[in-house]
N, C-alpha and C positions, 0 to 999 in steps of 0.2 A: 629870778629863776634860772637856772642852768638848762641847756637843751642838749639832751643826749642823743645821739645818733647810733643805733645798733643795727647789725646787720640782722636778718630774720633768723638765722642760726643761733646768732648771741642772744637776741631776744628770747626765743623760745627755750633756749638752754638754761638762761636765768629764769624764766618762768618755771621751768619743771623743778628746777632746784628748789626754788620758792614754795612750790605745790608740795614736794616730798618733805621737805622740813616741817610745812605745816600739818602734813598728814600725820607726821610723828607726833606732834606734840597734841593734835587732836585726837588722835587715837588714845594716847596716854592719859589724857584728860577724861575721856568719856570711859574708859575702861575703869578710872577710879571713882567716877560718878556712878557708874552702874554696878560696883561691886558692894555690896551692903557691907557695913560696917569697916570700910576701908579707912586705914589708917598709915600715915607716914612714919609711926613709931617705929617700926622694925628697921627701917631705912635710917632714920636718924640715929637710932641708938649703935648701929653698925658703923658708924663714920669713924674714920680714921683720919691721921694726919693733923696739922696744926688747928684746924678749926673744929675738932672733934668734940672739946669741951662745949663749945658754942651749941653744936647740933644735939648735944645730950641733954643741955639744959631745955632747949626746945622740946625734946621729948619728954623730959620729967616734969613738965608743967603742963597741966590738962587743958588749962584756957589757952595758953600759948599754941599746944599741938593742935587744938580746935581750928586756930587761926590758920596754921600751918596746912592744916587738911583741906581747909576752904580753898585758900589760896592755890593749893596744887590742884584740886579738882576744877575750879572754875577758870584758874589762871592759863591752865595747859589748854583748856578747852578753847577760850578767848582767843589764845595766841594761835592756835591751829586754826581757828575761824579767819582772823585777820589774814594770815599769811596765804591760806587758800583762796580767800576771796579777794585778796589785794585791797583790804579795807582797812584804813588807819595802819598801814604797815609800818610807819616810823615808830610809832607806839608798840606795835607787834613784834617788830625787830630788838628793840629795846628790852622788852620784857623777855623775849626768847634769850638774848644774852646772858640776862640777869639769873634766869632760871639754870641755863647750862653752866653758868659759873658757880652757882650754889651746889648744883649735882656734881660738878667736877672737884670742888673743894671738900663736899662732904666724903666723897671716895675718890680720893686721888689714886692713881695707878703707881703706887709706890713700891719699890723693892720689899719683898717680905712681907706686904700688907695682905692679910686673909680676910676676906669679908664673908658673911653668913651666905648672902645672896650670890647665886653662882654668875660668874662674868662670861662674856662671849668669846674671851680668848685670853691671851698673855700681853699684858701691855707695860710699857716703861714711860711713863710721863705723858704721853699722848694717847688718850682714848677716844671712843666716839663723841663724847659730850664736847672734847675740845675742838675736834675735828668739825662737828655742827657748829661750834661757836664760830669758828674761823669762818666758815661757809656763810654764816648768818651775817657776819661783818661785810664778807665781800657783797652779798645781796644788798645790805643798806649802802653800801658805796656806789652799786650800779642799780639804782631804784627803777624798777619795772613795773610797778602797780598803778603808775601814772600814765601808762602805755596798754598795759593789760591787767586791768584790775578796777575794782569799784572805786578806787582813788581817781580815777581817770574821769569818772562822772562827777566825783565831788570837787575835785582841783582842776576843773576846765578852765584853761586860759582863753580869756576874751581875746579874738582877734580884731585889732582896729585897723 
C-alpha cells in the first residue's frame, strides 16, 4: 500500500470536496426516496444525443424502469453516505463516476439541444455532471478516507 503525505490544508480541502460531492448524491437520493411516486421516466424520455434510444427503451419498459428507479433512489443515497462517511469509498467513487457518466450521456450539453427540464445555465460540452465526474476521479487518485473517514478504522495497517 502506498503512503500519501498531505499537508493539513490539502487533506481538509480533499475531505471537504468529498463531503460536498457526497452531500449532492445523498440529497438527490433522499429527495427521490421521499417523493411519493417519483420516477425517472420523464428524465429518461427527455434524453438527447447518441444514447437517447437506450434511455428511451429503459423508460418504455415498466420492469426496467422499476429497476432504474430503485437504483437511482438507493444508489444515489448509498453513494452519498459512502463519500460523506468515508466508508468503502473506492466503491463509492466508482459508483459516483458511473452515475455521473450516465447523467451526462442522458442529457449531454450539445448545441441546439432543448430539454424539458430547465438547466442551470448555458453549457457547451462541459456541464456540472462532467465537472463532478472529474472531481470524483481526482478524489479517487488522492484517497483521504483512510486518513479522515471510517475506512481509516476498517483498513488500519498493523505496525510491526
